[in-house]
N, C-alpha and C positions, 0 to 999 in steps of 0.2 A: 487478605486483600478481598475487598468486596466492592461491588459497583452497583449501579441502579439495576433493579430486577425487572422492571416493566419494559417490554420491548419498545414501546413508543418513546419512553424516556431514554433508553439506550440510543435509539436512532437520533433523537434530538440533541443528545449531549456528546455523541462521538465526534472527535476532532482529529485532524491530522497533527500529530505531535512529532516534532523534528529534533527536539533536545531531550536527552534521556539521562536519568541518574545512572551512576556506575554500579548497579546492583543486578546480578544475573537473574533472569526469570527461572524459577524452579522448573525442572523437567516435567513434572506432572501438569503444570499449567500450560507449557508448550504442547503437551499431549492433548489437552483439552482444546487448544486452538486448532491443532491439526485435525482433531476429530470433527470439529465444526466444518472444516474444509471438506472432509471426506463425505459428509452428509449433505453438501450443497447440491442443488438440482443441476441436471445436465440433460440436453436433448436426448430422448430415447434411452435415458439412463446409460449412455455410453461411457461416462466417467473419463473424459479425456485429460483432465487436469492432473499434473504431477507436481510434487513438491520436494524441494531439497532443503533440509534443515542444515544450515551452514554453521558448524561448530568449530571448525579448525581455524585458529588465529591467522595462519598464513593465507588461507583462502579469503578470509575477511579482509586482510590487508590488500590482497590483489583486487578484490571488489571495490574497496575504498579508493585505490589508485584509479581504477577504471571509472568510478563515479566522478572523480575529479576531471579526468580526461574527457568524459562525455559532456560535462558542463562546459569545459573550455572549448570543445569543438562547436557546440551549439552557440556559444557566445560570439563566435565569428560572424554568424548570420543574424543573431537576435541579441541586442544588448541587455535584454531582461535577464540573461543567464550569466552576465559578467559578475565578478565577485561583489561589486557594489550595486548590482541590480536587484529588483524585488524577488527574483527566483535564482539568485546567485548562490544561495546556501548549498553546500555539498552535504547531503545527508550522511549522518553517522552510521557506519556499517561495522564499527569495531565493538562498541559497548552493547548495543541491543541484541536481542535474538533476531536472527536473519533467516527468513524462509523464502527461497527463490520459487517462483511460480512459472511453470511451463505448461504447454498443452500440445497434445498429439493430434495433428490434423487428420490422421488416418482413422481417428475415432470420432469423426464428424459425419453428418448426414449429407446425402446427395439430394439436392432439390433444384428447382428451376433457377435459383440464384446461386451465386458463389456462396457456399455455406461457410459461415464463420461461427457456427454454434459452439465449436470446440473452444473458441476464445471467450464467448459469452459464458460458458460453463466455468472457465477458470476465473472470470471476473466475478461471478456469483460466489465462488469459493473464497476469493479475496475478501469480499464484503462480509461473508460469514465469519472468516477469521478475525476481521477487524471488530465486528460486533462482539464476538466471544472474548477477545482480548479486553475490550472496553468493559464487558460485564465482569471481568476478573480484576478490574481496577488498574489495567495497564494502558499506557498510551501507545499509539501505533501510527504508522504511515506506510502507504504503498508508494514505492519509488519506481517509476516507469521510464526514467530518463537514462537510457543506456545505449552504448554502442553494442547492439545485441549480439553480433557475431563474436565479439571478444568476450562478452559475458558467457555465452554458450561454451566457448573454449575453456574458460576458467572452471566452469561447473560440469564440463563433459556432457553437455546437452546435445542430443542428436541435431544435426544441421537443419533437417526439414521440420523440426518441431518449432513452435512459437515460444519464445522467451518473453513473458509479459513484464517481468520485473521482480522486485523483492518487497516482501512485507516485513517490516521491522517493528518490534515492540519491546517495551521495557517499562519499568516504573518511570514516572515522569512528573515534573512539577505540574501543578494544577493550573489550568488556564481559566480565564473568565470571559463572559460574554455580556454585552449590554442587554438591558431588559427590553422586552418588546415595546414598552411605552417609549423608550428612548429611540427606537428604530422606526416605528410605524406611525404615520399620521393618517387621519381619515379625511378623504376628499382632497385635501391640500395641506401644504406646510402651514403651521401656525404662524401667527404674527402678521405684521403689516404687509400689504401687497408689495411685491417687488416692481420697480419701475421697468 
């Protein structure tokens, strides 16, 4: 599996992929993705982010059920999350590689504002994982739509830690994008003036 090597190209071509082929990601590639997370920056190099590589099928099934419950709960307030809504898709947590991302607030800085650098560090690790997965030819998505306390219980995450969500990746069908010429006009849209 190979992907674009240039960082700019990787950043431009990375996409959120929510449908995956049913082929497991080799352990050595998952190791590369986790290594990218390990080297992500963090405030004062406190390294607050922690990762759980979910391999157990029963844990994945529990997370899948919780993902569905989380969407159903949100759909009560916002119809966008209903099954027929634009964000109604419940992400697949069974077939892809699943890496849960948490962060320890005790490994944050104390400053004049309420510090959330521990969360920013985890977010940077997520993006590093995503870019590395893409560079390896894998599709990925970060799922942050969770009833977090239940997710923490499933994964045995300490209560006071922040559970940010799950990064999932696998081989995926290739998506397409419109060309820039099809998306961008200069000064105004072409054609006759609109009344």
